[in-house]
N, C-alpha and C positions, 0 to 999 in steps of 0.2 A: 183798034190796033193793040191796045194793052191787053185785051182779052185773048187775042191770038198769041201774043208773046207768052202769057201765063200758060195757055194751053200747050204750046210747044215745049216750054220748060217742064211742065208737069209730065208730058209724055216722055221727055228725055230722062227725067228722074225715075219714072216707072220702068223704062227700058234698062236703065243702069241698075236699078234694084233687082230686076229679074236676072240680069247677067251676073250680078254679084251672087245671087242665090245659086245659080247654076255652077259658078266657079267654086263656091263654098262646098257644094255637094261633091264636085269632082275631086277637090282636095281631100275631103273626108274619106271618100272611097279609096283614093290613092294611099292615104295614110293607113287605112285599115288593111289594104292589100300588103303594104310594106311590113306592117306589124305581124301579119300572119306569116309572111315569108321569113321574117326574122325568128319567129317562134319555131317554125319548122326547121330552120337551119340550126338553131341552138339545140333543139331536141336531137337532131341527127348528129351533131357534133358531140353531144353528151354520149350518145350510143356508141359512136366510133371510139371515143376515149375509154369507155368502159370495156369495149372489146379489146383494145390495146392493153389495158391493165390485165385483163383475163389471160391474154396471150403471154404476157410477160410472166405472170404468176405460174402459168403452165410450164413455160420454158425453165424457170428457176427450179420448179419442183422436179422436173424430169431430167434436167441437164444442169445440175448445180455448178459443177466445175467448169463446164463450157461457158456458162453464163458469167461466172466470176472472171474467167479468162477474157471474154469479150469486153467486159466492163473495164478490166485493167488495160487492155490494148486501147480502148477508146479514150480512157483518161490519159494514157501516155501520149497518144497522138495529139490530143488537145493541148496537153502541157508542152509538147515539142513545138507546136505551131505558135502558142503564146510566147514561149521562150525565144523562138526565132524572131518573132515580131518585136519583142521588147529588147532583144539584144542587137538589133540592127542599128547602125549609126545613121543619124539623121543628117 
C-alpha cells in the first residue's frame, strides 16, 4: 500500500512539474510578445513625434507671423481658462 501511495504522489509531482513547465513557457512567450509590441509602439510613437516636430518647423519657417499669432492666441486662451478657474469663488 505504501508503494502505491508513493507511486501516486510521484505521478502527481511529475504532472505538476510538467504543467509548471508549460505555464512557464506560456508566460515567457506572452512577455516576449508584449515586449515586442511595446518596442513597436515606442518606435511608432517616436516617428510620429519626429513628424510633428518637422511639421511645426515647416510651419514656422513658411508662416512665421501666423505661427506666432496662433501661439499667442493659444497662450491667451489657456491663461483665460486658468484665470477663470482660479477666480471662481468656492
